C-alpha positions in Angstrom: 31.8 -80.3 -69.9 32.4 -81.7 -66.2 35.3 -78.6 -65.5 33.2 -75.8 -67.0 30.1 -77.1 -64.7 32.4 -77.1 -62.1 33.8 -73.6 -62.8 30.9 -72.4 -63.1 29.8 -73.6 -59.7 32.6 -72.1 -58.1 31.4 -68.8 -59.9 28.1 -68.8 -58.9 29.0 -69.7 -55.0 31.6 -67.0 -55.1 29.2 -64.6 -56.0 26.7 -65.2 -53.3 29.1 -65.3 -51.2 30.4 -62.1 -52.3 27.0 -60.2 -52.4 25.7 -61.9 -48.9 28.5 -60.4 -47.0 31.1 -57.4 -47.5 34.1 -57.0 -45.5 34.4 -54.3 -44.2 36.8 -53.1 -41.0 36.9 -56.4 -39.8 33.0 -56.8 -39.5 30.7 -58.5 -41.7 28.2 -55.8 -43.7 24.9 -57.8 -44.4 21.4 -56.8 -46.1 18.6 -58.8 -44.3 15.0 -58.1 -44.1 13.3 -56.5 -41.1 10.5 -59.4 -40.9 13.8 -62.0 -40.2 13.0 -63.9 -36.9 16.6 -63.3 -36.4 16.2 -59.7 -35.6 15.7 -58.6 -32.5 15.7 -55.1 -31.0 16.9 -54.3 -27.2 17.9 -50.6 -25.9 17.4 -48.9 -28.9 20.4 -51.7 -30.7 18.9 -53.9 -33.3 20.7 -57.3 -33.2 21.2 -60.3 -35.9 21.5 -63.4 -34.6 22.6 -61.7 -31.2 25.1 -59.5 -33.0 24.8 -55.5 -33.7 24.1 -55.2 -37.1 26.2 -54.0 -39.5 24.6 -53.4 -43.1 21.6 -52.7 -44.7 17.8 -53.5 -43.4 15.1 -53.8 -46.1 11.4 -53.6 -45.0 9.0 -55.1 -47.5 5.1 -54.6 -47.9 3.4 -57.1 -48.2 3.0 -57.5 -52.0 6.7 -58.2 -52.0 7.6 -54.4 -52.6 10.1 -52.6 -51.0 9.0 -50.1 -48.0 12.0 -49.1 -46.6 16.1 -49.2 -46.8 18.4 -48.4 -43.7 21.8 -48.6 -42.8 23.0 -49.6 -39.3 26.7 -49.7 -37.6 26.9 -51.4 -34.1 22.8 -51.9 -34.2 22.5 -48.4 -34.8 21.0 -46.6 -37.3 24.0 -45.1 -39.3 24.0 -43.9 -42.6 21.3 -43.3 -45.4 17.4 -44.4 -44.0 14.9 -44.3 -47.6 11.6 -44.7 -47.2 9.2 -45.9 -50.3 5.7 -45.2 -51.7 4.1 -48.0 -52.4 5.2 -48.2 -55.9 8.8 -48.1 -55.1 9.4 -44.7 -55.5 11.0 -42.7 -53.0 9.3 -41.2 -50.2 12.0 -39.7 -48.0 15.9 -40.2 -47.2 17.4 -38.9 -44.3 21.1 -39.3 -42.7 21.7 -41.1 -39.1 24.9 -41.3 -36.8 23.7 -43.2 -33.6 20.1 -43.1 -34.0 20.0 -40.0 -34.7 19.2 -37.7 -37.5 22.8 -35.9 -38.8 22.6 -34.0 -41.7 19.7 -33.6 -44.6 16.3 -34.9 -44.4 14.4 -34.8 -47.7 10.6 -35.5 -48.4 8.9 -35.7 -51.9 5.6 -35.9 -53.3 4.7 -39.1 -55.3 5.7 -37.0 -58.5 9.3 -36.6 -57.4 8.9 -33.0 -56.8 10.3 -32.2 -53.2 8.0 -31.5 -50.2 10.2 -30.7 -47.8 14.0 -30.1 -46.5 15.0 -29.7 -43.2 18.9 -30.1 -41.8 19.5 -31.9 -38.6 22.4 -32.4 -36.3 22.8 -34.9 -33.2 18.3 -35.3 -33.5 18.0 -31.5 -33.6 16.7 -29.3 -36.2 19.8 -27.1 -36.9 20.1 -24.6 -39.9 17.5 -24.0 -42.6 14.2 -25.9 -42.9 11.7 -25.5 -46.4 8.4 -27.0 -47.2 6.8 -26.9 -50.3 3.1 -27.5 -51.8 2.7 -30.1 -54.4 3.4 -27.4 -57.2 6.8 -26.5 -55.9 5.7 -23.3 -54.6 7.2 -22.8 -50.6 5.0 -22.9 -47.6 7.6 -22.4 -45.0 11.6 -21.1 -44.4 13.1 -21.6 -41.4 15.9 -21.3 -39.3 17.4 -23.4 -36.3 20.2 -23.6 -33.7 19.8 -27.1 -31.9 16.1 -27.7 -32.3 15.1 -23.9 -31.9 13.6 -21.5 -34.0 16.0 -18.6 -34.4 16.7 -15.6 -37.0 14.1 -15.3 -40.3 11.0 -17.6 -40.3 8.8 -16.8 -42.9 5.6 -19.1 -44.0 3.1 -18.8 -47.5 -0.6 -20.1 -47.9 -1.0 -22.5 -50.9 -1.8 -19.2 -53.2 1.4 -17.6 -52.2 0.2 -14.8 -49.4 3.0 -14.3 -47.2 1.1 -15.5 -43.5 4.3 -15.4 -41.4 7.2 -13.0 -41.5 8.9 -12.9 -38.3 12.5 -13.2 -36.7 13.3 -14.8 -33.4 16.0 -13.2 -31.3 17.2 -14.7 -28.2 13.9 -16.7 -28.2 11.5 -13.8 -28.8 9.2 -13.3 -32.1 9.5 -9.7 -33.8 7.3 -8.9 -36.7 3.9 -10.6 -38.8 2.8 -13.7 -36.2 -0.9 -14.4 -36.6 -2.7 -17.2 -36.0 -5.9 -16.5 -37.1 -4.5 -15.7 -40.6 -3.5 -19.7 -41.1 -6.2 -21.4 -42.7 -6.1 -24.3 -45.1 -7.9 -22.9 -48.5 -10.5 -25.2 -49.9 -10.1 -26.2 -53.3 -13.4 -25.5 -55.6 -13.7 -26.1 -59.6 -9.2 -27.5 -59.3 -8.3 -23.9 -57.9 -7.0 -23.3 -54.7 -9.1 -20.7 -52.9 
């Protein structure tokens, strides 16, 4: 009986240590609470116990539900960052490299439908960008290069009316670009007008 208790204690201790520290590439990767008093930010570098963070930092709402989960490498955001609605569903996901957005940035409505999808490179919009209304219909379709609009750009109203349809070439816009046509519709009797 004593041997079983000792073996069980060793197994539990090993599991706790394995979950707390995951050694990769010679550095200890942690999962830590963002509210931990040992976390400090200095010059855009996140430190835990005076060492740059390598691992996952989680932030929680007052009731204990998760608010965000962010991966760090050498104290900088590196990898995926996920933000959550208060009910625990995913609000947005983004990839980072050295504290800059790098990759897909996607946001969601509370029902899980896509709200927006942007592409980033080195912290700048780069590639296609899409926004969607609550029912899934497109709101915008845009293209960017190094943070600047380029190529075809479109924007629709909630009821599907094309508001903007232009092309950007060498910094100039060509086509339908009418700011006065852009106004938020109102909802009457449950129908967008």
